[in-house]
Phi, psi and omega in degrees: 000129180290142179288141173277123181282144180244127188231138170256124183244133184233136178219102183265127176243188185300316184231023180205159168232116175269131180228143180208147173249121182250141162249111191056236182263006182264120175283104182287316181220137175214152182203147173248116178269118186253153179225144176277154178299325179296319180297317183280341180294344179286348179265123186287332181225152181304316182296338178293339179281346191302310184297320179294312181297319181293318178299317180293325178293318179293326175297324176300315181293322182292312184291340179255013176056040174271111182276108184292342178284348184248000179281156181265338183194148171244129186237132180236148165301143183280177179236191181274079179262201180294131180302135182199160180299163179299159177143192180258133181233133175291137178277111177247181183294326179297315178298313181304313182292318179300318182290314184289331178274351180069033183303324182246013181129140183263135175201144181304338178301342178299332184290330181299304178300327178295317177296316180298321179297317179299318180292317182296322178292316184291322187252003174068034178245159180285137176240129183222163167242155180237130175040067183293165180301337180272012174310129186227109176232023185301143168284155183306322181301327185287346185274343185284129188261323187131336170224143186290347182294336175209157179245159175294140184243155178267116176207103187208179181279067188300316184301308184287324177298318180294320178298313181297322178296318179296321179297315181295317179298318179297320179296331177273002181061041177224175173258163179300331181287352183251358185230159172240129188226151164256122183242127180244118171268119184244107179207210174302326168248150180234128174227144184229120187238153174261109181261108181251108178051045175093347180252139177269096189276347175198152180195147173292146179284135186292342183246336189227008181223180171076195182292157169289160188231183176305333183218007180237147185282338183070200179288135183235164174293117189297319182293321176295322179295321178297316178302316179295317183295327183257015181286344183084359181275340185224147170268179186301315182297320180295321177296314179301318179294324178296325182280320183230106179121322183236013180264194174059221181305320182301317181291320183280322191239359176078011177210146174257009181266108182298330179295321177293323178298318180293326174296320177299317180295316180298331179277001176099014181282105184289327177296315179301320179296317179299313183292316182294319178292327176296323177296317176300319180299315180292322176299313180299320179300318181285330172298317177299318180298318180289334175291330175290320176306323179273011178058030177080355180270079186246122179276338179188152171251126185244131175238131183218180182096172185300323181289346178290350173287339186282109178295327179296307182296312181297321178299317178294315180301318183296334177303328184263337191242357183301334182288343188288310185188169174305143184252133178242129181245122177232085185297152176082188182230127176258039187295320181296314178297321180296320178295317179297316180297322177295318177298320179294323177300321179290313181297329180272006179065025178272344181215137180274143176277134179266158180264131175278120182208000000 
């Protein structure tokens, strides 16, 4: 009789830590530990949150009788590490240090692998990440930015985009290696990628490109941004916050909650309708752009993430993109299940773990 594998899965976000204990593909226990923005503002640096987040995660395991000495693997959502192809990567000290120091970009997701690494060392179990946000499969053309001082970088919702792509391919009774898709992750952050035969050869950057989002400014006119940055009205941190965290719907309408925006629209707020429809318009434009990257040979357009629940938003987007290819909608995020499934592939020797170096 085959042993049932036991997995601890961690997914750290800006104001939450999702934790779950899986037996095979079954989530036995799961919980979302939440934090207020005010509470986290007391920490001057991201790494300062580590001990608090780790303590709360360990409290989750204790109160739910999860014996860390008996788990087979700890799996975390990845962070902004060194760009590398998709896959499973063992969490080593180099990855932990790169994420916590923000060598390749700072994001709260860095805390998950750091916690997983600490648990793996203490209890002697393997710790891995699956398809981290820094997954990089770009074609050379996609890297050219416009000035030689920097190149375009790959930073997107790789885990959820890959899961959604696999679902669409399965629905078409094909594998990801046999189809080309445009996949849009629609959430607090929005990324839109061109998936060519299983590889994401181009994608909008999750923090500095693409459509505006509920809380991010997306791609902006560079000269206007320079004028704003040097106006003397804002310091560097304030500008960064305006772009990521206080931009998009939040800047225009005072809320990053799409449900509230839809309530405003239903109540007759024409400004809210204009801004929300503009977000749909920008999403559709980038879906169109990625279909060009695939030279028009698109087997499907896939939309996933929390905003994919919105019939209003999806309906507007479809007005512009229905002509491209069949549309597949997978609302929400199956990231915890995806992480568990990835861990099982490794434990069952179906996928090799790569070394982060």
